[in-house]
C-alpha positions in Angstrom: -76.8 -96.2 11.7 -73.4 -96.4 9.9 -70.5 -97.9 11.4 -67.6 -96.5 12.4 -63.9 -97.2 11.2 -60.9 -95.5 12.7 -57.5 -95.9 10.8 -54.4 -94.8 12.0 -52.0 -94.3 9.0 -48.5 -92.6 8.5 -45.4 -91.9 10.2 -44.7 -90.2 13.2 -42.1 -87.6 13.3 -40.1 -87.3 16.7 -38.3 -83.8 16.9 -34.9 -83.4 17.8 -34.9 -79.7 16.8 -37.0 -77.7 14.5 -35.7 -79.4 11.5 -34.3 -82.8 12.3 -36.4 -85.9 13.3 -36.4 -89.4 14.2 -38.9 -91.3 12.1 -40.2 -94.2 10.4 -40.4 -94.5 6.8 -43.8 -94.7 5.5 -45.8 -93.2 2.8 -49.7 -93.4 3.9 -50.7 -95.2 0.9 -51.8 -98.4 2.7 -53.7 -96.4 5.2 -55.3 -94.2 2.3 -56.4 -97.5 0.4 -58.1 -98.9 3.5 -60.1 -95.6 4.0 -60.9 -95.7 0.6 -62.0 -99.1 0.8 -63.9 -98.5 3.8 -65.8 -95.6 2.6 -66.7 -97.3 -0.2 -68.3 -100.1 1.7 -70.5 -97.3 3.4 -68.6 -96.8 6.6 -67.8 -93.8 8.5 -64.4 -93.5 8.3 -62.0 -91.3 11.1 -58.6 -91.2 10.0 -55.7 -90.0 11.9 -52.3 -89.5 10.2 -48.8 -88.7 10.5 -46.9 -86.4 7.9 -47.8 -87.8 4.6 -48.3 -86.2 1.0 -51.4 -84.5 0.3 -51.9 -87.2 -2.4 -52.1 -90.3 0.0 -55.0 -88.7 2.1 -58.3 -90.1 1.9 -61.3 -87.7 1.5 -62.9 -88.1 5.0 -62.2 -87.0 8.2 -58.8 -86.4 8.6 -57.0 -85.6 12.0 -53.4 -84.8 11.2 -50.7 -84.8 14.0 -46.7 -85.1 14.1 -45.7 -87.4 17.0 -46.7 -90.4 18.7 -47.9 -89.2 21.3 -50.2 -86.9 19.6 -51.7 -89.6 17.3 -52.4 -91.7 20.8 -54.3 -88.4 22.1 -56.2 -87.9 19.2 -56.9 -91.6 18.8 -57.9 -92.0 22.5 -60.8 -89.5 21.8 -62.1 -91.4 18.8 -61.5 -95.1 20.0 -64.7 -95.4 21.9 -67.1 -94.5 19.0 -65.2 -96.9 16.7 -66.3 -100.1 15.8 -63.5 -101.1 13.9 -59.8 -100.0 14.5 -57.3 -100.7 11.9 -53.4 -99.8 13.3 -52.0 -98.9 10.0 -49.6 -96.1 11.3 -45.9 -96.4 11.4 -45.3 -95.1 14.3 -41.6 -93.8 15.6 -40.4 -96.6 18.4 -38.1 -93.8 20.2 -38.2 -90.1 20.7 -35.4 -87.9 21.8 -35.6 -87.0 25.9 -34.9 -83.8 25.0 -36.3 -81.0 22.4 -33.9 -78.4 20.9 -35.7 -74.9 20.6 -33.4 -73.9 17.9 -31.5 -75.7 15.3 -28.3 -77.7 16.5 -25.7 -76.6 15.0 -23.1 -79.2 12.8 -20.2 -80.1 13.9 -17.2 -82.6 13.4 -18.0 -84.1 16.9 -19.9 -87.3 17.1 -23.7 -86.7 18.1 -24.8 -89.0 21.2 -28.8 -89.2 21.1 -30.7 -89.9 24.1 -33.8 -91.6 23.0 -36.5 -92.7 24.9 -39.2 -95.3 23.9 -42.8 -94.3 22.8 -46.3 -95.1 23.7 -47.3 -98.1 21.7 -50.7 -97.2 20.6 -52.0 -100.0 19.9 -51.4 -101.3 23.1 -52.6 -98.9 25.3 -56.1 -98.2 23.5 -56.8 -101.9 23.3 -56.9 -102.5 27.0 -60.1 -101.5 27.4 -61.2 -102.4 23.7 -64.9 -104.2 24.2 -66.1 -107.5 23.0 -68.1 -105.3 20.3 -64.9 -103.8 18.7 -62.8 -105.7 16.1 -59.1 -104.1 16.0 -56.5 -105.2 13.4 -52.5 -104.2 13.4 -49.3 -104.5 11.0 -46.4 -106.0 11.9 -43.4 -105.2 9.3 -40.9 -107.8 10.1 -37.0 -108.5 8.6 -37.2 -111.9 10.4 -38.8 -114.5 12.0 -42.1 -112.5 10.6 -44.5 -115.4 11.8 -43.7 -115.5 15.5 -42.9 -111.9 15.8 -46.4 -111.0 14.6 -48.0 -113.9 16.6 -46.4 -112.2 19.8 -47.4 -108.6 18.6 -50.8 -110.0 18.3 -51.3 -111.3 21.7 -49.2 -108.3 23.1 -51.6 -106.1 21.6 -54.9 -107.9 21.9 -55.6 -107.5 18.4 -58.2 -109.7 16.8 -56.0 -110.1 13.7 -52.3 -108.7 12.3 -51.3 -108.2 8.8 -47.5 -109.1 8.3 -45.4 -107.3 5.7 -41.7 -106.4 4.9 -39.9 -103.1 4.3 -40.1 -104.1 0.7 -43.6 -102.5 1.1 -42.6 -99.3 2.2 -43.9 -96.4 0.2 -44.4 -98.9 -2.9 -47.9 -99.6 -4.4 -47.6 -103.1 -3.8 -46.6 -106.1 -1.0 -46.4 -109.3 0.3 -48.7 -109.8 2.9 -49.9 -112.5 5.5 -52.8 -112.3 7.7 -52.5 -113.9 11.2 -54.9 -114.6 14.0 -54.9 -116.7 17.0 -55.1 -119.6 15.0 -54.8 -119.4 11.6 -51.9 -118.0 9.4 -53.4 -117.0 5.7 -50.9 -116.1 2.9 -52.2 -113.5 0.9 -48.9 -113.4 -1.0 -47.9 -110.3 -3.3 -51.2 -107.8 -3.7 -51.5 -103.9 -4.1 -52.1 -101.8 -1.5 -55.9 -101.5 -2.5 -56.2 -105.1 -3.3 -54.8 -105.8 0.2 -57.4 -103.1 1.9 -60.6 -104.7 0.1 -59.1 -108.1 1.7 -58.9 -106.5 5.3 -62.1 -104.4 4.7 -64.1 -107.7 3.7 -63.0 -109.2 7.4 -65.2 -107.1 9.0 -67.8 -105.8 6.5 -69.4 -109.3 6.3 -73.3 -108.5 8.3 
């Protein structure tokens, strides 16, 4: 039986009203590169994605979601059957407490938004991660990258985490560092396809 890889990709959009949202800048290119490489290696791939361009979608089982809550709900259904889970989505950290049903009219007054934290998808799902499952995540940091990536690795109970920077967003390349509980491995400047090969090589042996 083929091993199965679950990949979470793209941004989430947390809507304020029917046309405005809070979200992260993510093209979905990294997630697509990961899916394409896993497929090339012969894995079955389940792909959960937030809103991205069609050109950044792989040819596999795609589950489209919009919000962080929807992404968590869909990934929750697929998690237990996955051998490898890769949390590559740029999930919005906050969502509006109230969503307006009608488009808000523009005003000259300041607009105050009340936001609430969205669920931590990796942390929530990895609470029940089995010993025979492997989970990887990403950490995009602007400062104290190694320290913050290691903290996220431990808090989310990941087996490995890939550190990158905002320069990676929407780009074909990025500077990546791979961390485990005991190692720090600078991969340097790579295309996202090359980074995907590095990640998939971590679990494709044997």
